Structures are given as C-alpha cells and as structure tokens.
C-alpha positions in Angstrom: -8.2 -23.2 18.1 -7.5 -22.9 14.3 -10.3 -24.0 12.1 -10.0 -23.9 8.3 -12.4 -21.2 6.7 -14.8 -22.2 3.8 -13.4 -21.3 0.3 -15.2 -18.3 -0.9 -14.4 -16.6 -4.0 -14.2 -12.9 -3.0 -12.1 -10.1 -4.1 -8.6 -9.4 -2.3 -6.8 -6.4 -1.1 -3.1 -7.4 -1.2 -3.6 -11.0 0.2 -6.6 -10.3 2.6 -9.9 -11.4 1.2 -12.5 -8.6 1.6 -16.2 -9.6 0.4 -17.4 -5.8 0.7 -15.1 -2.9 1.1 -18.4 -0.7 1.6 -18.8 -2.3 5.1 -15.5 -1.1 6.3 -16.4 2.2 4.8 -19.4 2.4 6.6 -17.9 1.5 10.1 -15.2 3.9 9.5 -17.6 6.8 8.6 -19.0 9.4 10.9 -22.5 8.9 9.2 -22.5 5.2 11.0 -22.7 7.2 14.4 -25.3 9.5 13.1 -27.5 6.9 11.6 -30.6 5.4 13.8 -29.8 1.9 14.9 -32.4 0.2 12.9 -31.4 2.1 9.5 -27.5 1.3 10.5 -28.6 -2.4 10.8 -30.2 -2.5 7.4 -27.4 -1.0 5.4 -25.0 -3.5 7.3 -27.1 -6.3 6.0 -26.7 -5.1 2.1 -23.6 -2.8 2.0 -23.8 -2.5 -1.8 -26.6 0.0 -1.2 -24.5 2.2 0.8 -23.7 4.7 -2.0 -27.5 5.0 -2.6 -28.2 5.4 1.1 -25.6 8.2 1.5 -27.0 9.9 -1.6 -30.7 9.9 -0.3 -29.4 11.2 3.3 -27.4 13.8 1.8 -30.0 15.3 -0.8 -32.7 15.2 2.0 -30.2 16.9 4.5 -29.6 19.5 2.0 -33.0 20.1 0.9 -34.2 20.4 4.5 -31.3 23.0 5.1 -32.3 25.1 2.0 -36.0 25.5 2.9 -34.4 27.0 6.2 -31.6 28.8 4.2 -28.2 27.7 3.9 -25.8 28.5 6.8 -24.0 31.8 6.2 -20.4 32.8 7.1 -18.0 35.4 6.7 -15.7 35.4 3.7 -12.5 37.6 3.3 -12.8 39.9 0.1 -10.7 42.6 -1.7 -12.4 44.8 -4.1 -12.1 48.3 -5.4 -15.2 50.3 -4.3 -16.7 53.7 -4.8 -17.2 54.0 -0.9 -15.2 52.7 2.1 -15.9 49.2 3.3 -13.8 47.6 6.0 -10.0 48.6 5.8 -8.5 50.7 3.0 -5.6 49.4 1.1 -3.6 52.4 0.8 -0.7 50.9 -1.5 -3.2 49.3 -3.8 -5.4 52.6 -4.0 -2.3 54.7 -4.8 -0.7 52.2 -7.3 -3.7 51.9 -9.5 -4.6 55.7 -9.0 -8.1 54.6 -7.8 -9.0 58.1 -6.1 -8.9 60.0 -9.6 -11.6 57.7 -10.6 -13.7 58.1 -7.4 -12.8 54.5 -6.0 -10.8 53.1 -3.2 -9.2 49.7 -2.7 -10.8 48.1 0.3 -10.4 44.7 2.4 -13.3 43.6 4.2 -15.6 40.6 5.6 -18.7 39.6 3.5 -21.5 37.4 4.7 -22.1 35.0 2.0 -23.5 31.4 1.6 -20.3 30.4 -0.5 -18.5 28.9 2.5 -16.1 26.1 2.6 -18.9 23.9 4.3 -21.5 24.5 1.6 -18.9 24.2 -1.2 -17.9 21.0 0.4 -21.3 19.5 0.6 -22.0 20.7 -3.2 -19.0 18.9 -4.2 -20.0 15.8 -2.4 -23.5 16.0 -4.3 -21.6 16.2 -7.8 -19.3 13.1 -6.7 -22.3 10.9 -5.7 -23.9 12.0 -9.2 -21.3 9.8 -10.7 -21.2 6.9 -8.4 -24.9 6.1 -7.4 -26.5 3.1 -8.8 -30.1 4.8 -9.4 -30.8 7.2 -12.3 -33.6 9.1 -10.2 -30.8 9.6 -7.4 -28.1 10.7 -9.7 -30.8 13.1 -11.0 -31.8 14.2 -7.4 -28.1 15.0 -6.7 -27.8 17.0 -9.9 -30.8 19.2 -9.0 -29.9 19.8 -5.4 -26.3 20.7 -6.5 -28.0 23.0 -9.1 -30.0 24.6 -6.4 -27.2 25.4 -4.3 -25.3 27.1 -7.0 -28.4 29.3 -7.7 -28.2 30.1 -4.2 -24.8 31.3 -4.4 -22.5 28.4 -3.7 -20.4 28.8 -6.8 -17.1 27.6 -5.4 -15.6 24.0 -5.5 -13.4 22.4 -3.0 -12.1 19.7 -5.5 -9.2 20.3 -7.8 -8.6 18.2 -10.8 -5.6 16.3 -9.5 -6.5 15.8 -5.8 -8.6 13.4 -4.1 -9.2 15.1 -1.1 -11.2 18.3 -0.3 -8.7 21.4 -0.2 -10.0 22.7 2.9 -9.5 20.4 5.9 -12.9 19.4 7.5 -11.5 20.6 10.9 -11.7 24.2 9.6 -15.2 23.9 8.7 -16.4 25.5 12.0 -18.8 24.3 14.9 -21.7 22.3 13.5 -25.4 22.4 14.7 -27.3 19.3 15.3 -29.2 19.5 11.9 -25.8 19.8 10.0 -24.3 16.7 11.5 -25.7 14.3 9.3 -25.3 16.2 6.3 -21.5 16.7 6.8 -21.2 13.2 7.7 -23.0 12.0 4.7 -20.8 14.5 2.4 -17.5 13.0 4.1 -18.3 9.6 3.3 -19.4 10.6 -0.3 -15.8 11.5 -0.7 -14.5 8.3 0.7 -16.9 6.2 -1.6 -15.7 8.2 -4.5 -12.1 7.0 -4.1 -12.1 3.2 -5.2 -13.5 3.8 -8.8 -11.5 3.6 -11.9 -14.1 5.5 -14.0 -12.6 7.8 -16.6 -12.1 11.1 -15.4 -9.8 14.3 -15.0 -8.5 12.8 -11.6 -6.2 9.8 -10.8 -7.0 8.0 -7.8 -5.3 5.2 -6.2 -7.8 2.2 -6.0 -8.0 0.3 -2.6 -7.0 -3.0 -4.2 -3.9 -1.4 -5.2 -3.2 0.5 -2.1 -2.7 -1.8 1.1 -1.7 1.3 2.9 -5.1 2.8 2.6 -6.7 -0.5 3.3 -4.8 -0.6 6.5 -5.9 2.6 7.8 -9.4 1.9 6.9 -9.6 -1.5 8.7 -8.2 0.3 11.9 -10.7 3.1 11.6 -13.5 0.8 10.8 -12.8 -1.5 13.7 -12.5 1.5 16.0 -15.7 3.0 14.6 -17.7 -0.1 15.2 -16.7 -0.5 18.9 -17.4 3.2 19.4 -20.8 3.0 18.2 -21.7 -0.7 19.4 -19.9 -0.8 22.9 -20.6 2.9 23.9 -24.4 1.8 25.1 -22.8 -1.1 27.0 -20.7 1.3 29.3 -17.5 1.2 27.1 -15.3 4.3 26.5 -13.4 3.9 23.3 -10.3 5.7 22.3 -8.6 5.7 19.2 -5.0 6.8 18.2 -4.0 7.6 21.9 -0.5 8.4 22.5 1.4 6.9 25.3 4.9 7.5 26.7 7.6 5.2 28.2 7.8 5.5 31.7 11.3 7.0 32.2 12.7 7.1 35.7 15.6 9.0 34.7 17.0 10.5 31.5 19.8 12.1 29.8 19.7 15.8 28.6 19.0 14.8 25.1 16.8 11.9 25.2 13.5 13.6 25.0 14.3 14.9 21.4 15.0 11.4 20.0 13.0 8.9 22.3 9.8 8.1 20.3 6.3 7.7 22.0 3.9 4.9 21.3 0.3 5.1 19.7 -2.2 2.8 20.4 -5.0 1.9 17.7 -8.0 1.4 20.0 -8.3 1.3 23.8 -11.6 0.2 25.4 -12.2 1.0 29.1 -15.4 0.6 31.1 -16.0 0.2 35.2 -16.6 -3.2 36.5 -20.1 -3.6 37.6 -20.9 -3.7 41.2 -17.2 -3.4 42.0 -16.6 -1.7 45.6 -13.7 0.3 44.6 -14.7 1.4 41.2 -12.2 -0.9 39.4 -12.1 -0.6 35.6 -11.7 -3.1 32.9 -9.3 -2.1 30.1 -8.3 -3.5 26.6 -5.8 -2.3 24.1 -6.7 -3.4 20.7 -3.9 -3.5 18.0 -5.1 -4.0 14.3 -2.8 -5.1 11.5 -4.1 -5.5 7.8 -2.1 -8.5 7.5 -1.9 -12.3 8.2 -1.5 -13.0 11.8 0.5 -15.9 11.1 4.0 -16.5 9.2 5.9 -19.8 8.0 8.3 -20.7 10.6 10.8 -23.8 10.8 9.8 -26.9 9.0 6.9 -24.8 7.2 5.3 -24.5 10.9 2.8 -21.3 11.1 4.0 -18.8 13.9 2.8 -15.7 15.1 4.5 -12.7 14.2 7.0 -11.8 17.1 7.1 -8.1 16.2 3.4 -7.8 16.7 3.7 -9.5 20.0 6.6 -7.3 21.3 4.6 -4.4 20.2 1.4 -5.0 22.2 3.6 -6.3 25.2 5.4 -2.8 25.3 1.7 -1.2 25.2 0.8 -3.2 28.3 3.8 -3.2 30.4 4.9 0.2 29.8 1.6 1.6 31.0 1.6 -0.4 34.4 0.6 2.1 37.6 0.1 1.1 40.9 -2.4 3.9 41.3 -4.2 2.5 38.3 -5.2 -1.2 39.1 -6.7 -1.6 35.6 -3.3 -1.1 34.1 -1.9 -3.9 36.0 -3.8 -6.6 34.4 -5.2 -5.0 31.6 -6.0 -7.3 28.3 -4.2 -6.9 24.8 -5.9 -8.1 21.5 -4.1 -8.6 18.2 -6.7 -8.2 15.8 -6.1 -9.4 12.3 -8.1 -10.4 8.9 -8.3 -13.9 8.3 -6.0 -15.2 5.6 -7.2 -18.8 4.9 -7.8 -19.8 8.4 -9.5 -18.3 11.7 -7.8 -18.0 14.7 -8.6 -17.2 18.7 -6.0 -18.1 20.8 -4.7 -16.5 24.1 -1.6 -16.6 26.5 -1.3 -15.0 30.1 1.9 -13.1 30.1 3.0 -11.5 33.6 -0.8 -11.0 34.6 -1.6 -9.7 31.2 -4.1 -11.7 28.7 -2.9 -11.4 25.4 -5.4 -12.6 22.6 -4.7 -13.6 19.1 -8.0 -13.2 17.0 -8.8 -12.9 13.4 -12.0 -11.7 11.8 -13.1 -13.1 8.5 -13.6 -10.0 6.0 -14.8 -12.5 3.5 -18.0 -13.5 5.5 -21.3 -11.7 5.5 -21.9 -8.6 7.4 -23.6 -10.5 10.3 -20.6 -12.8 10.7 -18.1 -9.8 10.9 -20.2 -8.2 13.4 -20.3 -11.1 15.5 -16.5 -12.0 15.2 -15.7 -8.1 16.2 -17.8 -8.2 19.3 -16.4 -11.9 20.1 -12.8 -10.6 20.0 -13.6 -8.3 22.9 -16.0 -10.5 24.6 -18.8 -8.3 24.2 -22.5 -9.1 23.8 -23.6 -10.1 20.4 -27.0 -8.0 20.7 -29.6 -10.7 19.9 -32.2 -8.1 20.1 -31.0 -6.5 17.0 -31.0 -9.4 14.7 
C-alpha cells in the first residue's frame, strides 16, 4: 500500500530527505554497539547531542586510561648511540665515520606511549574540540589532548590534506575491554568531523554533496542497527558477505572473469521449536535512491534492475542441503522519496518485499520502520 508522507521541511542529500544525519552516523558506528541500552536510546531521541556525547565518552575513557597509564607499544627507531642497542647498521656507521667519534648506528625497538592507537585518540580529541557545541566540553578535550602530549604522545595521525587517519584502524592491534569504548568513540569522532564546512586546512566533502558517501553510510547504518537490536532476539547479522554463482561446469578462463556477488545484509536465526533446527533467512539490499521510477503514461514502477539483483541473490544460493535457502526472503530497503511503500510478491517460493524508511521522520518512527521492514518486534519495553 502506498501512503503519501506528510510534507516536512528537512535537508536533502541528493533527492533523499534526511532529517538528521547524526542518527545514521550513530547507527553506523561501533560506539552504538558499546553504549549501554538506556544511553543509546537517549541519544537516538536527540541525535543533535551526538557530538557532545562522543566528547564526554572519549574524554572520560582517556582520563580513566591515563590514571592507569596509557598503553605502551614498541616503535622501530634508528639512532646514532654511544653503545650498541639492537642491530648495528654497518653501512650508516661506516659512511658517517661514527666509530671515530665513539658512536655507532643502531636499529632497535623502543617501548613508548607514542603508539598509533594513542596518536589516533589524541587526534580525535583535537577534532572534537572544534565540533562540540559546549565550551566546557571543548576545553576538556583540549586539556585531555594536552595531557596525552605531556605523557609522550607527540605524533599526529592526520595530515593537512586527508580526511582519514594515515594508519588504518585494523593495524592498531588487539584491544582490551577498557579500550573498546575509547577507540569506538575516537572512530566516530573522525566521522562526525567530515560533514563540516568550517574554515580550515583540510578540504572535506560534505554529505549533502556526496551521495556515494551517503549511500555507504545508509547501508552501514541499517546493518549496524540490525546487528545491535536484533542480536538479542536470536538473529545473526552478516554485512558485506560475498556469495558465488553455483557453477556446475566451467571453461578454463571463466574463473578469472566471472564476478562474485556481495550482499549488503543477511539475517539468520533458528525457527523456534522446529524439530529439524530450521532457520529463517532474510537478504536485505539497501539502496540510497528512490525505490520507484516513472514508467509509461507517468505511472510509477519499481526499478527492474534492483529486482533482478535481489532475485539473483536468492535463486543463486538455493541448496537442497540448506532448507532455509529454498524459501529465503529478499528485502529491498530504500529511503522514502515523497511516499512510503510496503509491498511484496512471492516469486518461485521466495517472498520479496519492497519497503521504504522515511528518514525525514523522528528517530522513533525510523526505528519502528526499520524493525517493521524485517517483521521484528518493536521493543515496546524500551519506549
């Protein structure tokens, strides 16, 4: 059924009305997974407070970590010393004639707090100092960053012409329980710094000018929301799973040129009280675009290329040994553009739903629509 949405004056990204970009950024962040449930609900109700919340969490986490000392790590160094340490660099020693001065060139590992992880957190504090809306919080961010510098964290991961840290977060090593919140808040701080047009040394693309950025954010936000909210209900949420065509026979060179497919979100859970342990499976494909397009005689139609895509996901993965794959559900989830949509068709035993979520609505409505899209409980106890 198609219902005309109420007219609301909200900002748009491309043609998509988005009431508050911070809400999507919250859902997409790892911080959303680390927040206590009550705190996450509070920030969902008022997403404009997200930068302040991130600043409070990050400064508190760093202050707590500094009371127990910052994490140390080994850093590779080269230096000319008056005693041997680590390995001797013979070429450098001879070329600079260091032995004549009683020195030797060495290459060694040094234990230091000036690690990529600590530099990343310090850079996040400096970013938050510029985007938080409270003077006392900005002052606190500056003080904590200065404390880290006095402790020996002197490097900076951010260059003048980049909008991402130089060192990928995947290289920051294993995290302890006490560091997860700190790193999650630091990651989100970098994301929050992107959609600003303040005068500075970096040229950043704002989200209302970058639909590719918004498309990836929408996909990650939906996946992050389902991961947090549906996991307690027994769902296993997979994002970005790569699937392959069920090739029965092939020529010698086809493996080099046949592309695989990548799903946005896959939801699976056991069917309750089923004697054979049957699973329920849904494949959710997100698109940051209108779900309808003008057809003949100005009649709106579903976009055929999107239907072909989700149909290929469902049919290519059918396996007799996996009963859930024989009648799995496909969901095309799009933002609303002028109208809300919730329709379905059963095609060769697979139910395919065509659903929109109205990003121009408040956070509670968006939450309900996301849960309704996968027929999940709306968690009445929370609200």
